[in-house]
N, CA, C and O atoms as a GROMACS GRO file, in nm:
protein
  236
    1UNK      N    1  10.822  10.338   7.968
    1UNK     CA    2  10.892  10.426   8.031
    1UNK      C    3  10.900  10.375   8.171
    1UNK      O    4  11.013  10.385   8.220
    2UNK      N    5  10.826  10.332   8.231
    2UNK     CA    6  10.864  10.254   8.378
    2UNK      C    7  10.995  10.160   8.358
    2UNK      O    8  11.102  10.190   8.410
    3UNK      N    9  10.979  10.055   8.287
    3UNK     CA   10  11.087   9.984   8.261
    3UNK      C   11  11.200  10.050   8.200
    3UNK      O   12  11.276   9.992   8.278
    4UNK      N   13  11.260  10.104   8.146
    4UNK     CA   14  11.297  10.226   8.097
    4UNK      C   15  11.407  10.284   8.231
    4UNK      O   16  11.523  10.249   8.250
    5UNK      N   17  11.325  10.381   8.310
    5UNK     CA   18  11.305  10.407   8.450
    5UNK      C   19  11.424  10.331   8.525
    5UNK      O   20  11.534  10.372   8.560
    6UNK      N   21  11.364  10.209   8.537
    6UNK     CA   22  11.412  10.093   8.632
    6UNK      C   23  11.507  10.057   8.594
    6UNK      O   24  11.592  10.035   8.680
    7UNK      N   25  11.537  10.038   8.481
    7UNK     CA   26  11.683   9.992   8.383
    7UNK      C   27  11.781  10.085   8.406
    7UNK      O   28  11.900  10.056   8.418
    8UNK      N   29  11.734  10.203   8.413
    8UNK     CA   30  11.850  10.316   8.433
    8UNK      C   31  11.892  10.337   8.594
    8UNK      O   32  11.989  10.388   8.650
    9UNK      N   33  11.800  10.288   8.630
    9UNK     CA   34  11.858  10.337   8.795
    9UNK      C   35  11.955  10.199   8.875
    9UNK      O   36  12.050  10.192   8.952
   10UNK      N   37  11.849  10.085   8.790
   10UNK     CA   38  11.954   9.989   8.814
   10UNK      C   39  12.084   9.955   8.760
   10UNK      O   40  12.135   9.848   8.793
   11UNK      N   41  12.148  10.041   8.674
   11UNK     CA   42  12.248  10.033   8.644
   11UNK      C   43  12.312  10.166   8.652
   11UNK      O   44  12.419  10.182   8.593
   12UNK      N   45  12.252  10.272   8.725
   12UNK     CA   46  12.352  10.383   8.757
   12UNK      C   47  12.442  10.369   8.890
   12UNK      O   48  12.431  10.276   8.971
   13UNK      N   49  12.514  10.453   8.896
   13UNK     CA   50  12.594  10.468   9.026
   13UNK      C   51  12.507  10.480   9.128
   13UNK      O   52  12.393  10.526   9.118
   14UNK      N   53  12.572  10.429   9.249
   14UNK     CA   54  12.475  10.494   9.378
   14UNK      C   55  12.496  10.628   9.405
   14UNK      O   56  12.418  10.670   9.490
   15UNK      N   57  12.575  10.710   9.364
   15UNK     CA   58  12.600  10.836   9.381
   15UNK      C   59  12.496  10.921   9.304
   15UNK      O   60  12.452  11.022   9.359
   16UNK      N   61  12.451  10.885   9.173
   16UNK     CA   62  12.356  10.951   9.099
   16UNK      C   63  12.207  10.911   9.141
   16UNK      O   64  12.113  10.991   9.133
   17UNK      N   65  12.192  10.765   9.192
   17UNK     CA   66  12.060  10.754   9.234
   17UNK      C   67  12.042  10.833   9.359
   17UNK      O   68  11.939  10.900   9.369
   18UNK      N   69  12.127  10.834   9.454
   18UNK     CA   70  12.115  10.901   9.587
   18UNK      C   71  12.102  11.068   9.570
   18UNK      O   72  12.056  11.147   9.652
   19UNK      N   73  12.156  11.095   9.437
   19UNK     CA   74  12.152  11.289   9.405
   19UNK      C   75  12.011  11.314   9.374
   19UNK      O   76  11.950  11.418   9.403
   20UNK      N   77  11.942  11.164   9.286
   20UNK     CA   78  11.833  11.203   9.217
   20UNK      C   79  11.713  11.167   9.336
   20UNK      O   80  11.596  11.205   9.329
   21UNK      N   81  11.756  11.105   9.418
   21UNK     CA   82  11.676  11.067   9.542
   21UNK      C   83  11.636  11.219   9.649
   21UNK      O   84  11.532  11.263   9.699
   22UNK      N   85  11.776  11.262   9.646
   22UNK     CA   86  11.787  11.384   9.751
   22UNK      C   87  11.714  11.508   9.690
   22UNK      O   88  11.668  11.603   9.753
   23UNK      N   89  11.714  11.486   9.548
   23UNK     CA   90  11.648  11.617   9.496
   23UNK      C   91  11.490  11.603   9.495
   23UNK      O   92  11.420  11.703   9.511
   24UNK      N   93  11.431  11.464   9.474
   24UNK     CA   94  11.293  11.434   9.497
   24UNK      C   95  11.269  11.482   9.647
   24UNK      O   96  11.189  11.570   9.675
   25UNK      N   97  11.332  11.426   9.722
   25UNK     CA   98  11.318  11.455   9.896
   25UNK      C   99  11.303  11.585   9.927
   25UNK      O  100  11.205  11.609   9.998
   26UNK      N  101  11.362  11.666   9.898
   26UNK     CA  102  11.408  11.784   9.897
   26UNK      C  103  11.288  11.890   9.844
   26UNK      O  104  11.250  11.984   9.914
   27UNK      N  105  11.244  11.866   9.735
   27UNK     CA  106  11.117  11.912   9.724
   27UNK      C  107  10.999  11.860   9.792
   27UNK      O  108  10.906  11.937   9.815
   28UNK      N  109  10.994  11.769   9.818
   28UNK     CA  110  10.857  11.728   9.886
   28UNK      C  111  10.903  11.810  10.007
   28UNK      O  112  10.813  11.872  10.065
   29UNK      N  113  11.051  11.822  10.065
   29UNK     CA  114  11.013  11.898  10.211
   29UNK      C  115  10.995  12.062  10.187
   29UNK      O  116  10.932  12.143  10.254
   30UNK      N  117  11.070  12.078  10.074
   30UNK     CA  118  11.014  12.230  10.033
   30UNK      C  119  10.817  12.239  10.019
   30UNK      O  120  10.756  12.340  10.054
   31UNK      N  121  10.766  12.149   9.978
   31UNK     CA  122  10.643  12.147   9.962
   31UNK      C  123  10.592  12.161  10.070
   31UNK      O  124  10.523  12.262  10.079
   32UNK      N  125  10.601  12.074  10.194
   32UNK     CA  126  10.547  12.054  10.311
   32UNK      C  127  10.543  12.136  10.373
   32UNK      O  128  10.445  12.156  10.445
   33UNK      N  129  10.681  12.245  10.369
   33UNK     CA  130  10.741  12.381  10.510
   33UNK      C  131  10.672  12.477  10.453
   33UNK      O  132  10.627  12.574  10.515
   34UNK      N  133  10.656  12.455  10.315
   34UNK     CA  134  10.612  12.630  10.261
   34UNK      C  135  10.514  12.623  10.154
   34UNK      O  136  10.462  12.514  10.134
   35UNK      N  137  10.477  12.734  10.075
   35UNK     CA  138  10.356  12.740   9.993
   35UNK      C  139  10.405  12.713   9.870
   35UNK      O  140  10.361  12.788   9.783
   36UNK      N  141  10.510  12.600   9.819
   36UNK     CA  142  10.585  12.544   9.724
   36UNK      C  143  10.434  12.474   9.691
   36UNK      O  144  10.360  12.401   9.756
   37UNK      N  145  10.427  12.537   9.546
   37UNK     CA  146  10.305  12.490   9.444
   37UNK      C  147  10.326  12.321   9.381
   37UNK      O  148  10.419  12.285   9.309
   38UNK      N  149  10.238  12.254   9.421
   38UNK     CA  150  10.223  12.116   9.379
   38UNK      C  151  10.260  12.116   9.230
   38UNK      O  152  10.354  12.042   9.199
   39UNK      N  153  10.206  12.180   9.142
   39UNK     CA  154  10.231  12.206   9.052
   39UNK      C  155  10.409  12.225   8.989
   39UNK      O  156  10.461  12.184   8.885
   40UNK      N  157  10.449  12.281   9.070
   40UNK     CA  158  10.591  12.334   9.061
   40UNK      C  159  10.661  12.202   9.112
   40UNK      O  160  10.769  12.176   9.058
   41UNK      N  161  10.614  12.116   9.208
   41UNK     CA  162  10.672  11.984   9.239
   41UNK      C  163  10.682  11.908   9.104
   41UNK      O  164  10.785  11.874   9.046
   42UNK      N  165  10.553  11.889   9.065
   42UNK     CA  166  10.535  11.784   8.943
   42UNK      C  167  10.616  11.832   8.831
   42UNK      O  168  10.669  11.744   8.763
   43UNK      N  169  10.643  11.985   8.789
   43UNK     CA  170  10.716  12.004   8.682
   43UNK      C  171  10.854  11.985   8.718
   43UNK      O  172  10.932  11.960   8.627
   44UNK      N  173  10.891  11.992   8.821
   44UNK     CA  174  11.035  11.950   8.872
   44UNK      C  175  11.051  11.806   8.857
   44UNK      O  176  11.142  11.779   8.779
   45UNK      N  177  11.003  11.726   8.896
   45UNK     CA  178  10.989  11.572   8.904
   45UNK      C  179  11.006  11.512   8.744
   45UNK      O  180  11.085  11.423   8.712
   46UNK      N  181  10.920  11.577   8.659
   46UNK     CA  182  10.926  11.551   8.513
   46UNK      C  183  11.042  11.582   8.441
   46UNK      O  184  11.078  11.508   8.349
   47UNK      N  185  11.130  11.721   8.485
   47UNK     CA  186  11.269  11.791   8.449
   47UNK      C  187  11.362  11.668   8.517
   47UNK      O  188  11.442  11.600   8.453
   48UNK      N  189  11.342  11.659   8.619
   48UNK     CA  190  11.447  11.542   8.656
   48UNK      C  191  11.464  11.380   8.612
   48UNK      O  192  11.548  11.290   8.620
   49UNK      N  193  11.342  11.400   8.565
   49UNK     CA  194  11.329  11.250   8.521
   49UNK      C  195  11.353  11.283   8.349
   49UNK      O  196  11.399  11.184   8.292
   50UNK      N  197  11.339  11.352   8.297
   50UNK     CA  198  11.428  11.406   8.148
   50UNK      C  199  11.534  11.420   8.153
   50UNK      O  200  11.601  11.372   8.062
   51UNK      N  201  11.598  11.490   8.257
   51UNK     CA  202  11.778  11.494   8.263
   51UNK      C  203  11.794  11.341   8.260
   51UNK      O  204  11.801  11.274   8.157
   52UNK      N  205  11.798  11.291   8.398
   52UNK     CA  206  11.819  11.178   8.384
   52UNK      C  207  11.803  11.055   8.276
   52UNK      O  208  11.875  10.955   8.275
   53UNK      N  209  11.706  11.079   8.194
   53UNK     CA  210  11.741  11.002   8.065
   53UNK      C  211  11.826  11.052   7.983
   53UNK      O  212  11.891  10.981   7.908
   54UNK      N  213  11.840  11.208   7.988
   54UNK     CA  214  11.944  11.273   7.900
   54UNK      C  215  12.081  11.239   7.903
   54UNK      O  216  12.149  11.211   7.805
   55UNK      N  217  12.131  11.246   8.061
   55UNK     CA  218  12.268  11.208   8.096
   55UNK      C  219  12.288  11.026   8.074
   55UNK      O  220  12.397  10.993   8.026
   56UNK      N  221  12.200  10.927   8.103
   56UNK     CA  222  12.228  10.804   8.071
   56UNK      C  223  12.143  10.761   7.955
   56UNK      O  224  12.052  10.681   7.979
   57UNK      N  225  12.157  10.792   7.863
   57UNK     CA  226  12.123  10.752   7.755
   57UNK      C  227  12.143  10.604   7.706
   57UNK      O  228  12.048  10.537   7.666
   58UNK      N  229  12.261  10.561   7.712
   58UNK     CA  230  12.294  10.445   7.672
   58UNK      C  231  12.289  10.342   7.797
   58UNK      O  232  12.317  10.227   7.763
   59UNK      N  233  12.267  10.355   7.900
   59UNK     CA  234  12.233  10.258   8.022
   59UNK      C  235  12.153  10.177   8.014
   59UNK      O  236  12.129  10.104   8.109
   0.00000   0.00000   0.00000
């Protein structure tokens, strides 16, 4: 899985990677500044990975 994600990131556009990074950083910020649950944070990250894999299946 790690190698697949690495390959996807390397073959994705800069815009896609920036968007994914922004979403992750936004969630981290929410978790630190509010009572945003760590469990939800983990679920969100897993969802982002799944979405990233779905929208980039052939890369």
